[in-house]
C-alpha positions in Angstrom: -0.8 10.4 -12.7 1.7 13.2 -12.3 4.4 14.5 -14.5 6.6 11.7 -15.9 10.1 11.2 -14.4 12.6 12.0 -17.1 16.3 11.1 -17.0 18.8 12.1 -19.7 22.2 10.5 -19.8 24.8 11.7 -22.3 27.1 9.3 -24.0 29.5 9.2 -27.0 28.8 5.7 -28.2 26.5 6.3 -31.1 22.9 5.0 -31.2 23.6 1.4 -32.2 26.3 0.7 -29.6 24.3 2.5 -26.8 21.1 0.5 -27.8 23.0 -2.8 -27.6 24.4 -1.9 -24.1 21.0 -0.7 -22.8 19.2 -3.7 -24.2 21.7 -6.1 -22.5 21.5 -4.0 -19.3 17.7 -4.1 -19.2 17.8 -7.9 -19.6 20.3 -8.2 -16.8 18.0 -6.1 -14.5 15.0 -8.1 -15.5 16.7 -11.3 -14.5 18.2 -9.8 -11.3 14.8 -8.5 -10.1 12.6 -11.3 -11.5 11.5 -12.5 -8.1 10.2 -9.0 -7.2 8.4 -8.3 -10.4 5.0 -9.5 -11.5 5.6 -8.3 -15.0 8.6 -7.1 -17.0 7.8 -6.6 -20.7 9.9 -4.7 -23.2 9.2 -4.0 -26.9 11.9 -2.3 -29.1 10.8 -0.3 -32.1 13.9 1.0 -33.8 15.9 3.0 -31.2 13.0 3.3 -28.8 11.6 0.8 -26.3 8.3 0.7 -24.4 8.5 -1.1 -21.0 5.8 -2.3 -18.6 6.9 -3.3 -15.2 4.7 -4.8 -12.5 5.9 -4.2 -9.0 4.4 -3.5 -5.6 1.0 -4.2 -7.0 1.3 -1.4 -9.5 2.1 -1.3 -13.3 4.8 1.2 -14.3 5.1 2.3 -17.9 8.4 3.6 -19.3 10.0 4.6 -22.5 13.6 4.6 -23.5 14.9 6.6 -26.5 18.4 5.9 -27.6 20.1 8.8 -29.5 23.5 9.2 -31.0 24.7 11.1 -28.0 22.2 10.7 -25.2 19.8 8.3 -23.7 16.4 9.5 -22.5 14.3 7.5 -20.1 10.7 8.6 -19.2 8.8 6.8 -16.5 5.1 7.2 -15.6 4.7 6.4 -11.9 1.3 5.6 -10.5 0.3 8.0 -7.8 1.0 5.3 -5.1 4.6 5.2 -6.1 5.2 8.9 -6.6 7.2 9.1 -3.3 9.8 6.8 -5.1 10.6 9.4 -7.7 13.9 10.6 -6.3 15.3 7.2 -5.4 14.2 5.9 -8.9 15.7 8.9 -10.6 19.1 8.2 -8.8 18.9 4.5 -9.6 18.1 5.1 -13.3 20.9 7.7 -13.6 23.5 5.5 -11.9 22.5 2.3 -13.6 22.1 3.8 -17.1 25.5 5.5 -16.9 27.2 2.3 -15.6 25.5 0.3 -18.4 26.7 2.7 -21.1 30.3 2.5 -19.7 30.4 -1.3 -19.6 33.1 -2.5 -22.0 34.0 1.0 -23.0 37.6 1.4 -24.1 
């Protein structure tokens, strides 16, 4: 396995509100892509989550850390999926930012 893919997204929501939005966003994505995933597990411990996603015959491990002013996502891609690093980075950045903006006044 290579270096983890890390995405940091700034926000001004505070940790509790950001965690709520990210939690809802993860559930929405899990339902949206359910037919393409063999596994989609998430376990929250405080403001951090551990994820395991099964896709394309591979298991992808990820961590989400929700801070007061930023969201940090770290993804360990199996070597077979390393070529998806840039598209995945763009997807996580866009989707994370959109999720944090949902319902923002």
